Structure formats: structure tokens, C-alpha cells
C-alpha positions in Angstrom: 13.4 13.0 -1.3 16.7 13.6 0.8 19.6 11.7 0.8 18.6 9.8 4.7 14.9 9.2 3.3 16.6 8.3 0.4 18.8 5.5 2.3 15.8 4.6 4.7 13.5 3.7 1.3 16.2 1.6 0.2 16.0 -0.2 2.7 12.3 -1.1 3.0 11.2 -4.1 0.8 9.0 -4.6 -1.1 6.3 -5.5 0.8 6.8 -2.4 3.6 7.0 -0.2 0.3 3.9 -1.2 -1.1 2.3 -1.2 3.1 3.7 2.3 3.2 1.9 3.1 -0.3 -1.5 1.4 1.3 -1.8 3.0 3.9 -1.2 6.6 1.7 -3.9 5.6 -0.4 -6.4 4.5 2.4 -5.5 8.2 4.5 -6.1 10.2 0.8 -9.2 7.9 0.2 -10.8 9.2 3.7 -10.2 12.2 3.6 -12.0 12.2 0.1 -14.7 10.2 1.7 -14.9 13.0 4.3 -14.4 16.5 2.6 -15.3 15.8 -1.4 -18.1 13.2 -0.5 -19.9 14.0 -3.3 -17.0 12.2 -5.8 -17.2 8.7 -4.7 -15.8 6.9 -8.4 -12.7 9.1 -7.3 -13.2 7.7 -3.8 -14.0 4.2 -5.4 -10.7 4.1 -7.8 -8.6 5.2 -4.6 -10.9 2.5 -2.0 -9.9 -0.3 -5.4 -6.5 1.1 -5.5 -6.0 0.2 -2.1 -7.1 -3.2 -1.7 -5.5 -4.0 -5.6 -2.0 -3.4 -3.1 -3.4 -5.3 0.6 -3.6 -8.1 -2.0 -0.2 -7.9 -3.5 0.7 -7.7 0.0 -0.5 -10.4 1.0 0.6 -12.6 -1.8 3.9 -11.1 -1.7 3.7 -12.6 2.0 1.9 -15.7 1.4 5.0 -16.5 -1.1 7.3 -15.8 1.6 6.0 -18.2 3.9 6.2 -21.1 1.3 9.5 -20.1 0.7 9.9 -20.7 4.5 8.5 -23.3 4.6 10.1 -25.3 1.5 13.0 -28.2 2.6 
């Protein structure tokens, strides 16, 4: 990773970094589905990983919203 890439990475919030990871997981999942559909177990693991990351993003967003609503 380049220095500017590292600086940009440091400026992202944890939720933004997770969103990038989720996008990458989904891209690999889609690629596997198109090119290697016979690898169902691998595709399922990618799907589950993507779901976990997405769930964590939602949890973080809800926590952030609750914190913003606190008096």
C-alpha cells in the first residue's frame, strides 16, 4: 500500500473500513459464483462472511444513532 493509501485508510471510520471489506467480499463472492459455481461451500462461506460484516456495520450505525440521541 502506498503512503497516500495508508493516510487515506487512517482517515476512514471503522464503519467505512468495514463497508469496503464488505464490498470486496461481495465482489469475490460474485466472481466465484460466475466462474466457479461448483465451489458451493466456498461461496457459502463468502456469503456468511459478507453477512457478518454487514451486520456489524448495522450494529455500529445503531450504536452511533443511540449515542447521538442521548441527552
